N, CA, C and O of each residue as an XYZ file, in Angstrom:
728
protein
N     -20.149    244.435     48.642
C     -20.028    243.714     47.386
C     -21.025    244.182     46.329
O     -20.941    243.780     45.168
N     -21.974    245.038     46.735
C     -22.977    245.502     45.761
C     -22.355    246.283     44.617
O     -22.950    246.373     43.543
N     -21.180    246.845     44.820
C     -20.574    247.670     43.779
C     -19.817    246.852     42.726
O     -19.336    247.417     41.744
N     -19.706    245.549     42.913
C     -19.006    244.703     41.949
C     -19.939    244.395     40.773
O     -21.024    243.855     40.982
N     -19.536    244.730     39.539
C     -20.392    244.467     38.374
C     -20.747    242.990     38.236
O     -19.922    242.113     38.491
N     -21.984    242.730     37.830
C     -22.501    241.378     37.581
C     -22.513    240.485     38.819
O     -22.713    239.276     38.703
N     -22.304    241.056     39.987
C     -22.293    240.291     41.227
C     -23.715    239.907     41.607
O     -24.630    240.723     41.500
N     -23.903    238.679     42.046
C     -25.172    238.214     42.598
C     -24.952    238.002     44.086
O     -24.052    237.264     44.487
N     -25.775    238.650     44.907
C     -25.667    238.523     46.364
C     -26.988    237.988     46.886
O     -28.042    238.599     46.706
N     -26.911    236.838     47.535
C     -28.109    236.181     48.040
C     -28.127    236.211     49.568
O     -27.085    236.148     50.220
N     -29.341    236.309     50.124
C     -29.516    236.359     51.580
C     -30.609    235.362     51.973
O     -31.777    235.734     52.082
N     -30.233    234.096     52.186
C     -31.224    233.076     52.508
C     -31.831    233.285     53.888
O     -31.170    233.769     54.808
N     -33.112    232.909     54.017
C     -33.805    233.080     55.289
C     -33.675    231.858     56.191
O     -33.959    231.945     57.386
N     -33.255    230.731     55.647
C     -33.098    229.526     56.465
C     -32.077    228.599     55.813
O     -31.519    228.909     54.760
N     -31.844    227.453     56.460
C     -30.809    226.556     55.963
C     -31.171    225.913     54.625
O     -30.279    225.633     53.825
N     -32.447    225.674     54.366
C     -32.827    225.132     53.057
C     -32.565    226.154     51.953
O     -32.000    225.820     50.912
N     -32.981    227.407     52.187
C     -32.701    228.445     51.188
C     -31.202    228.612     51.002
O     -30.744    228.855     49.885
N     -30.433    228.487     52.074
C     -28.973    228.617     51.964
C     -28.427    227.551     51.031
O     -27.613    227.840     50.155
N     -28.870    226.335     51.219
C     -28.424    225.224     50.369
C     -28.815    225.470     48.914
O     -27.997    225.293     48.011
N     -30.057    225.873     48.689
C     -30.527    226.118     47.325
C     -29.788    227.306     46.696
O     -29.520    227.310     45.495
N     -29.463    228.305     47.511
C     -28.748    229.472     46.980
C     -27.293    229.158     46.671
O     -26.718    229.726     45.742
N     -26.692    228.255     47.443
C     -25.341    227.814     47.087
C     -25.369    227.152     45.710
O     -24.463    227.347     44.900
N     -26.405    226.376     45.457
C     -26.566    225.755     44.138
C     -26.833    226.822     43.077
O     -26.270    226.765     41.984
N     -27.687    227.793     43.396
C     -27.981    228.889     42.469
C     -26.691    229.617     42.093
O     -26.453    229.899     40.918
N     -25.863    229.917     43.087
C     -24.586    230.583     42.838
C     -23.658    229.738     41.983
O     -22.937    230.259     41.132
N     -23.678    228.426     42.213
C     -22.837    227.518     41.432
C     -23.251    227.505     39.959
O     -22.399    227.398     39.077
N     -24.549    227.612     39.690
C     -25.025    227.581     38.304
C     -24.932    228.936     37.616
O     -25.039    229.012     36.392
N     -24.736    230.008     38.382
C     -24.652    231.363     37.813
C     -23.333    231.551     37.072
O     -22.275    231.150     37.557
N     -23.403    232.153     35.914
C     -22.196    232.435     35.117
C     -21.661    233.810     35.503
O     -21.884    234.791     34.793
N     -20.972    233.876     36.603
C     -20.423    235.124     37.094
C     -20.225    235.042     38.597
O     -20.498    234.007     39.206
N     -19.753    236.122     39.198
C     -19.485    236.091     40.642
C     -20.780    236.057     41.451
O     -21.778    236.674     41.079
N     -20.746    235.330     42.554
C     -21.901    235.289     43.439
C     -21.443    235.085     44.877
O     -20.350    234.582     45.138
N     -22.304    235.487     45.797
C     -22.024    235.321     47.222
C     -23.324    234.987     47.935
O     -24.400    235.443     47.549
N     -23.202    234.185     48.979
C     -24.335    233.861     49.836
C     -24.015    234.427     51.204
O     -23.007    234.073     51.817
N     -24.883    235.312     51.680
C     -24.686    235.998     52.959
C     -25.492    235.263     54.029
O     -26.721    235.330     54.035
N     -24.805    234.563     54.931
C     -25.476    233.793     55.977
C     -24.695    233.985     57.274
O     -23.476    233.814     57.284
N     -25.375    234.340     58.374
C     -24.658    234.648     59.621
C     -24.176    233.409     60.356
O     -24.580    232.287     60.052
N     -23.316    233.633     61.313
C     -22.818    232.532     62.143
C     -23.962    231.998     62.999
O     -25.028    232.608     63.081
N     -23.730    230.861     63.632
C     -24.729    230.298     64.535
C     -25.534    229.209     63.861
O     -25.170    228.703     62.800
N     -26.628    228.862     64.495
C     -27.465    227.784     63.983
C     -28.618    228.336     63.160
O     -28.989    229.503     63.285
N     -29.172    227.483     62.324
C     -30.343    227.845     61.540
C     -31.601    227.699     62.380
O     -31.539    227.377     63.566
N     -32.739    227.939     61.749
C     -34.017    227.898     62.463
C     -34.631    226.511     62.495
O     -35.679    226.315     63.111
N     -33.990    225.533     61.835
C     -34.506    224.171     61.846
C     -35.407    223.851     60.670
O     -36.243    222.952     60.763
N     -35.256    224.563     59.567
C     -36.082    224.331     58.383
C     -35.801    222.944     57.798
O     -34.688    222.427     57.901
N     -36.804    222.367     57.200
C     -36.644    221.096     56.509
C     -35.813    221.331     55.251
O     -36.117    222.214     54.449
N     -34.777    220.542     55.094
C     -33.890    220.686     53.941
C     -34.355    219.739     52.846
O     -34.425    218.526     53.042
N     -34.672    220.311     51.688
C     -35.110    219.523     50.539
C     -33.916    218.826     49.895
O     -32.840    219.411     49.775
N     -34.108    217.581     49.485
C     -33.024    216.833     48.842
C     -32.704    217.364     47.456
O     -31.538    217.458     47.072
N     -33.749    217.713     46.704
C     -33.540    218.188     45.330
C     -32.906    219.577     45.341
O     -33.283    220.444     46.130
N     -31.953    219.765     44.466
C     -31.305    221.061     44.318
C     -32.066    221.866     43.269
O     -32.311    221.387     42.162
N     -32.433    223.085     43.628
C     -33.207    223.950     42.744
C     -32.538    225.309     42.672
O     -32.262    225.925     43.702
N     -32.279    225.777     41.470
C     -31.739    227.131     41.297
C     -32.898    228.116     41.359
O     -33.889    227.965     40.646
N     -32.770    229.114     42.203
C     -33.792    230.150     42.315
C     -33.677    231.112     41.141
O     -32.576    231.352     40.646
N     -34.810    231.672     40.682
C     -34.726    232.720     39.660
C     -34.016    233.939     40.257
O     -34.382    234.408     41.335
N     -33.021    234.440     39.567
C     -32.221    235.551     40.099
C     -33.074    236.788     40.330
O     -33.860    237.186     39.470
N     -32.908    237.391     41.502
C     -33.546    238.658     41.797
C     -35.039    238.582     42.024
O     -35.745    239.561     41.777
N     -35.545    237.444     42.490
C     -36.987    237.326     42.728
C     -37.251    237.030     44.199
O     -36.760    236.046     44.751
N     -38.044    237.912     44.825
C     -38.465    237.723     46.200
C     -39.827    237.062     46.263
O     -40.461    236.816     45.238
N     -40.274    236.775     47.491
C     -41.544    236.090     47.717
C     -42.277    236.789     48.865
O     -41.690    237.028     49.920
N     -43.560    237.117     48.662
C     -44.358    237.687     49.747
C     -44.758    236.544     50.669
O     -45.369    235.570     50.229
N     -44.414    236.663     51.951
C     -44.692    235.619     52.939
C     -45.926    235.924     53.785
O     -46.529    235.019     54.362
N     -46.299    237.205     53.858
C     -47.465    237.605     54.649
C     -48.056    238.857     54.040
O     -47.328    239.791     53.705
N     -49.370    238.886     53.893
C     -50.080    240.064     53.393
C     -50.576    240.884     54.575
O     -51.126    240.331     55.528
N     -50.387    242.184     54.523
C     -50.865    243.090     55.555
C     -51.226    244.428     54.939
O     -51.441    244.538     53.732
N     -51.290    245.445     55.790
C     -51.692    246.773     55.332
C     -50.707    247.836     55.802
O     -50.071    247.683     56.845
N     -50.586    248.885     55.052
C     -49.864    250.120     55.357
C     -48.350    249.974     55.477
O     -47.615    250.811     54.953
N     -47.865    248.930     56.155
C     -46.427    248.739     56.361
C     -45.982    247.504     55.591
O     -46.598    246.444     55.697
N     -44.907    247.643     54.813
C     -44.315    246.492     54.127
C     -42.904    246.297     54.655
O     -42.073    247.202     54.582
N     -42.638    245.108     55.189
C     -41.309    244.759     55.680
C     -40.615    243.953     54.594
O     -41.090    242.888     54.197
N     -39.490    244.469     54.119
C     -38.676    243.791     53.113
C     -37.526    243.140     53.856
O     -36.570    243.812     54.244
N     -37.614    241.836     54.055
C     -36.625    241.117     54.851
C     -35.544    240.519     53.958
O     -35.825    239.952     52.902
N     -34.308    240.660     54.409
C     -33.152    240.100     53.714
C     -32.436    239.157     54.680
O     -31.694    239.614     55.549
N     -32.650    237.842     54.538
C     -31.894    236.881     55.322
C     -32.633    236.247     56.480
O     -33.860    236.150     56.492
N     -31.836    235.812     57.466
C     -32.330    234.962     58.547
C     -33.187    235.675     59.584
O     -33.657    235.039     60.527
N     -33.399    236.954     59.437
C     -34.291    237.667     60.354
C     -35.757    237.470     59.975
O     -36.631    238.085     60.586
N     -36.045    236.637     58.993
C     -37.421    236.444     58.535
C     -38.388    236.043     59.654
O     -39.466    236.632     59.734
N     -38.066    235.078     60.519
C     -39.019    234.757     61.595
C     -39.310    235.964     62.490
O     -40.443    236.141     62.937
N     -38.302    236.790     62.754
C     -38.502    238.005     63.553
C     -39.390    239.012     62.815
O     -40.266    239.636     63.412
N     -39.149    239.158     61.514
C     -39.965    240.081     60.716
C     -41.418    239.630     60.712
O     -42.326    240.454     60.820
N     -41.640    238.329     60.588
C     -43.008    237.799     60.605
C     -43.665    238.007     61.970
O     -44.859    238.298     62.047
N     -42.895    237.861     63.037
C     -43.413    238.102     64.390
C     -43.839    239.562     64.548
O     -44.932    239.845     65.039
N     -42.987    240.470     64.137
C     -43.319    241.902     64.216
C     -44.519    242.223     63.335
O     -45.375    243.021     63.716
N     -44.585    241.608     62.164
C     -45.676    241.864     61.217
C     -47.019    241.434     61.789
O     -48.034    242.083     61.535
N     -47.039    240.362     62.548
C     -48.291    239.917     63.182
C     -48.827    241.006     64.104
O     -50.024    241.290     64.101
N     -47.949    241.613     64.889
C     -48.366    242.654     65.839
C     -48.781    243.942     65.133
O     -49.586    244.710     65.661
N     -48.228    244.181     63.934
C     -48.466    245.431     63.211
C     -49.397    245.274     62.005
O     -49.706    246.259     61.334
N     -49.839    244.068     61.728
C     -50.597    243.744     60.510
C     -49.864    244.267     59.266
O     -50.436    244.969     58.433
N     -48.600    243.905     59.173
C     -47.747    244.358     58.070
C     -47.565    243.247     57.043
O     -47.702    242.065     57.356
N     -47.261    243.639     55.834
C     -46.867    242.710     54.783
C     -45.396    242.362     54.995
O     -44.613    243.207     55.430
N     -45.019    241.124     54.690
C     -43.610    240.719     54.766
C     -43.214    240.083     53.439
O     -43.869    239.162     52.951
N     -42.132    240.594     52.870
C     -41.536    240.009     51.668
C     -40.167    239.443     52.027
O     -39.332    240.134     52.611
N     -39.949    238.188     51.674
C     -38.632    237.570     51.781
C     -37.925    237.938     50.482
O     -38.161    237.315     49.446
N     -37.067    238.940     50.533
C     -36.469    239.484     49.312
C     -35.463    238.537     48.658
O     -35.273    238.580     47.443
N     -34.829    237.697     49.445
C     -33.880    236.678     48.974
C     -32.603    237.198     48.323
O     -31.529    236.642     48.549
N     -32.703    238.243     47.531
C     -31.533    238.744     46.796
C     -31.242    240.198     47.155
O     -32.120    241.058     47.082
N     -30.003    240.456     47.541
C     -29.529    241.824     47.762
C     -29.181    242.442     46.414
O     -29.365    243.639     46.194
N     -28.670    241.594     45.511
C     -28.345    242.039     44.150
C     -28.453    240.846     43.227
O     -27.776    239.850     43.481
N     -29.236    240.870     42.197
C     -30.116    241.974     41.822
C     -31.359    242.013     42.714
O     -31.873    240.982     43.147
N     -31.812    243.218     42.967
C     -33.031    243.404     43.746
C     -34.256    243.066     42.904
O     -34.231    243.181     41.679
N     -35.316    242.651     43.568
C     -36.588    242.418     42.889
C     -37.281    243.779     42.772
O     -38.120    244.135     43.599
N     -36.917    244.524     41.741
C     -37.421    245.888     41.573
C     -38.932    245.920     41.369
O     -39.594    246.844     41.842
N     -39.484    244.938     40.678
C     -40.927    244.935     40.469
C     -41.657    244.712     41.786
O     -42.707    245.315     42.008
N     -41.136    243.868     42.658
C     -41.750    243.649     43.967
C     -41.629    244.900     44.831
O     -42.578    245.266     45.525
N     -40.476    245.557     44.796
C     -40.302    246.800     45.561
C     -41.302    247.841     45.078
O     -41.951    248.493     45.896
N     -41.437    248.010     43.774
C     -42.387    248.989     43.223
C     -43.820    248.653     43.617
O     -44.593    249.544     43.969
N     -44.173    247.387     43.561
C     -45.520    246.954     43.951
C     -45.784    247.282     45.420
O     -46.845    247.807     45.757
N     -44.828    246.977     46.291
C     -44.993    247.240     47.723
C     -45.013    248.741     48.009
O     -45.774    249.196     48.863
N     -44.189    249.508     47.309
C     -44.166    250.962     47.494
C     -45.494    251.582     47.079
O     -45.963    252.528     47.711
N     -46.096    251.057     46.024
C     -47.364    251.594     45.534
C     -48.535    251.254     46.445
O     -49.514    251.999     46.494
N     -48.450    250.143     47.164
C     -49.597    249.679     47.950
C     -49.447    249.836     49.459
O     -50.331    249.426     50.211
N     -48.335    250.426     49.914
C     -48.096    250.606     51.353
C     -47.627    252.024     51.644
O     -47.079    252.697     50.771
N     -47.842    252.467     52.861
C     -47.452    253.822     53.264
C     -45.971    253.926     53.614
O     -45.340    254.955     53.373
N     -45.422    252.857     54.184
C     -44.039    252.858     54.672
C     -43.390    251.533     54.298
O     -44.021    250.480     54.379
N     -42.126    251.591     53.888
C     -41.331    250.393     53.675
C     -40.307    250.281     54.797
O     -39.752    251.287     55.239
N     -40.062    249.069     55.253
C     -39.073    248.801     56.297
C     -38.164    247.704     55.769
O     -38.642    246.634     55.393
N     -36.859    247.954     55.735
C     -35.915    246.914     55.350
C     -35.298    246.341     56.614
O     -34.944    247.079     57.534
N     -35.171    245.017     56.651
C     -34.605    244.333     57.811
C     -33.520    243.397     57.321
O     -33.729    242.598     56.409
N     -32.345    243.512     57.948
C     -31.223    242.645     57.587
C     -30.274    242.528     58.758
O     -30.146    243.450     59.563
N     -29.603    241.382     58.848
C     -28.567    241.194     59.859
C     -27.228    241.508     59.206
O     -26.355    240.652     59.065
N     -27.104    242.771     58.814
C     -25.930    243.262     58.103
C     -25.845    244.755     58.404
O     -26.791    245.348     58.922
N     -24.713    245.348     58.079
C     -24.554    246.786     58.289
C     -25.591    247.557     57.485
O     -25.847    247.248     56.321
N     -26.183    248.559     58.118
C     -27.147    249.414     57.433
C     -26.443    250.185     56.320
O     -26.937    250.266     55.196
N     -25.278    250.753     56.652
C     -24.520    251.547     55.676
C     -24.059    250.659     54.525
O     -23.244    249.756     54.716
N     -24.584    250.923     53.332
C     -24.193    250.173     52.150
C     -24.858    248.814     52.014
O     -24.498    248.028     51.138
N     -25.827    248.532     52.877
C     -26.483    247.229     52.858
C     -27.633    247.146     51.876
O     -27.777    247.981     50.983
N     -28.447    246.119     52.061
C     -29.584    245.875     51.172
C     -30.588    247.019     51.221
O     -31.138    247.409     50.191
N     -30.830    247.558     52.414
C     -31.761    248.680     52.543
C     -31.312    249.888     51.737
O     -32.135    250.597     51.158
N     -30.014    250.119     51.703
C     -29.484    251.220     50.888
C     -29.771    250.969     49.414
O     -30.080    251.899     48.669
N     -29.669    249.716     48.995
C     -29.989    249.376     47.615
C     -31.446    249.629     47.282
O     -31.769    250.076     46.182
N     -32.337    249.338     48.245
C     -33.763    249.603     48.045
C     -33.996    251.102     47.866
O     -34.718    251.517     46.960
N     -33.386    251.907     48.726
C     -33.544    253.365     48.642
C     -32.973    253.891     47.324
O     -33.587    254.747     46.687
N     -31.815    253.394     46.912
C     -31.221    253.813     45.638
C     -32.171    253.513     44.486
O     -32.350    254.346     43.598
N     -32.781    252.330     44.492
C     -33.728    251.986     43.428
C     -34.937    252.918     43.461
O     -35.353    253.424     42.419
N     -35.498    253.149     44.632
C     -36.667    254.025     44.740
C     -36.354    255.429     44.210
O     -37.171    256.016     43.502
N     -35.195    255.961     44.541
C     -34.829    257.307     44.077
C     -34.589    257.317     42.568
O     -34.997    258.252     41.879
N     -33.928    256.281     42.058
C     -33.670    256.189     40.613
C     -34.977    256.125     39.830
O     -35.075    256.677     38.734
N     -35.980    255.451     40.391
C     -37.256    255.291     39.695
C     -38.293    256.334     40.123
O     -39.474    256.217     39.796
N     -37.837    257.356     40.860
C     -38.672    258.493     41.274
C     -39.896    258.073     42.090
O     -40.985    258.621     41.923
N     -39.701    257.108     42.959
C     -40.760    256.667     43.869
C     -40.394    257.161     45.266
O     -39.561    256.565     45.950
N     -41.018    258.239     45.672
C     -40.715    258.818     46.980
C     -41.561    258.097     48.024
O     -42.791    258.137     47.980
N     -40.890    257.443     48.954
C     -41.564    256.632     49.962
C     -40.708    256.618     51.223
O     -39.493    256.442     51.129
N     -41.309    256.798     52.406
C     -40.523    256.670     53.640
C     -39.984    255.244     53.774
O     -40.710    254.272     53.566
N     -38.701    255.139     54.123
C     -38.069    253.837     54.307
C     -37.301    253.842     55.623
O     -36.435    254.688     55.847
N     -37.627    252.892     56.486
C     -36.882    252.672     57.723
C     -35.941    251.506     57.478
O     -36.371    250.430     57.061
N     -34.652    251.719     57.738
C     -33.662    250.662     57.586
C     -33.329    250.096     58.962
O     -32.907    250.829     59.857
N     -33.519    248.805     59.125
C     -33.190    248.119     60.379
C     -32.065    247.139     60.080
O     -32.168    246.316     59.171
N     -31.000    247.235     60.848
C     -29.844    246.364     60.666
C     -28.797    246.704     61.699
O     -29.111    247.229     62.767
N     -27.556    246.405     61.382
C     -26.461    246.643     62.314
C     -25.996    248.094     62.232
O     -25.827    248.638     61.141
N     -25.791    248.719     63.400
C     -25.319    250.103     63.411
C     -23.859    250.184     62.961
O     -23.161    249.173     62.884
N     -23.419    251.388     62.670
C     -22.055    251.632     62.202
C     -21.107    251.707     63.398
O     -20.553    252.762     63.707
N     -20.936    250.571     64.056
C     -20.018    250.464     65.193
C     -19.642    249.006     65.368
O     -20.319    248.117     64.851
N     -18.565    248.761     66.094
C     -18.167    247.394     66.368
C     -19.136    246.797     67.382
O     -19.491    247.439     68.370
N     -19.554    245.577     67.129
C     -20.495    244.877     67.984
C     -19.695    243.896     68.852
O     -18.883    243.117     68.354
N     -19.948    243.958     70.157
C     -19.230    243.045     71.057
C     -19.738    241.623     70.889
O     -20.720    241.396     70.183
N     -19.086    240.671     71.525
C     -19.444    239.262     71.398
C     -20.643    238.913     72.278
O     -20.877    239.534     73.315
N     -21.379    237.924     71.845
C     -22.517    237.424     72.591
C     -23.244    236.400     71.753
O     -22.912    236.199     70.585
N     -24.227    235.756     72.334
C     -25.011    234.792     71.566
C     -25.871    235.552     70.557
O     -26.105    236.752     70.703
N     -26.335    234.840     69.537
C     -27.208    235.469     68.550
C     -28.433    236.077     69.229
O     -28.808    237.212     68.936
N     -29.054    235.326     70.132
C     -30.265    235.809     70.799
C     -29.992    237.070     71.613
O     -30.781    238.014     71.576
N     -28.879    237.090     72.347
C     -28.532    238.267     73.146
C     -28.313    239.493     72.258
O     -28.819    240.577     72.549
N     -27.565    239.314     71.185
C     -27.256    240.442     70.314
C     -28.485    240.893     69.524
O     -28.678    242.093     69.325
N     -29.306    239.966     69.077
C     -30.539    240.345     68.373
C     -31.420    241.192     69.283
O     -31.962    242.209     68.851
N     -31.568    240.779     70.542
C     -32.389    241.544     71.490
C     -31.767    242.918     71.763
O     -32.468    243.930     71.746
N     -30.468    242.953     72.011
C     -29.783    244.214     72.317
C     -29.835    245.201     71.147
O     -30.001    246.404     71.351
N     -29.694    244.691     69.936
C     -29.678    245.545     68.743
C     -31.073    245.756     68.155
O     -31.224    246.383     67.106
N     -32.073    245.235     68.826
C     -33.473    245.317     68.389
C     -33.669    244.714     66.996
O     -34.351    245.281     66.142
N     -33.051    243.552     66.794
C     -33.219    242.810     65.553
C     -34.122    241.598     65.740
O     -34.361    240.852     64.791
N     -34.630    241.396     66.967
C     -35.588    240.319     67.197
C     -36.992    240.850     66.918
O     -37.157    242.029     66.604
N     -37.991    239.999     67.029
C     -39.360    240.405     66.706
C     -39.843    241.610     67.489
O     -40.400    242.546     66.915
N     -39.631    241.592     68.803
C     -40.065    242.714     69.644
C     -39.299    243.989     69.299
O     -39.872    245.079     69.281
N     -38.007    243.848     69.027
C     -37.192    245.001     68.682
C     -37.568    245.611     67.344
O     -37.619    246.833     67.207
N     -37.833    244.762     66.355
C     -38.261    245.265     65.044
C     -39.584    245.996     65.193
O     -39.758    247.089     64.654
N     -40.515    245.399     65.922
C     -41.804    246.062     66.159
C     -41.608    247.410     66.854
O     -42.217    248.404     66.460
N     -40.759    247.449     67.888
C     -40.516    248.697     68.625
C     -39.903    249.759     67.724
O     -40.300    250.923     67.785
N     -38.940    249.375     66.888
C     -38.317    250.358     65.989
C     -39.334    250.920     64.997
O     -39.331    252.116     64.708
N     -40.198    250.055     64.483
C     -41.218    250.525     63.536
C     -42.200    251.463     64.228
O     -42.556    252.503     63.676
N     -42.638    251.105     65.427
C     -43.579    251.964     66.158
C     -42.954    253.328     66.458
O     -43.628    254.350     66.332
N     -41.674    253.363     66.852
C     -41.006    254.650     67.098
C     -40.921    255.471     65.823
O     -41.129    256.684     65.850
N     -40.620    254.824     64.714
C     -40.500    255.509     63.430
C     -41.837    256.132     63.016
O     -41.889    257.254     62.513
N     -42.904    255.382     63.238
C     -44.233    255.867     62.856
C     -44.696    257.020     63.737
O     -45.483    257.857     63.295
N     -44.219    257.075     64.977
C     -44.605    258.148     65.897
C     -43.829    259.428     65.669
O     -44.274    260.501     66.074
N     -42.679    259.333     65.029
C     -41.820    260.525     64.835
C     -42.424    261.505     63.857
O     -41.833    262.551     63.586
């Protein structure tokens, strides 16, 4: 959906953000989508008040060094778990489109490696959008994209598939460590 003009694509990290993003999409004058996976949420407290998020603005959830994890969606707890082991920065990007370009530039300038994490296909996903922005703005930076491979995924529980696809905390950490060793 990134190729649709004026499209807003949101990737909430929990059920409260999902609710607020549905409201954000409702108030937006144009097409919008909220990308949220099947299964249960993480148990976040849901705020009664409806608040529209500023379009295209992410939030830094953890400060670290050298590695910046740009998380898109419900993998945020896993990204934070991996970041603890790696002393990495974690940004909850919130929006696949429009991207928070100023946050991406800030993280690219202050970190050695960027890692995008999403529970979505890598091909054409949010990580691809990050790389496209970096190339357009002439910011050369290594980027590891973590997400779903370009193949059909068999059925299983969220926990089973996250572990198998290395989308859980241990898997994200392992993928980053392998990338850094290459």
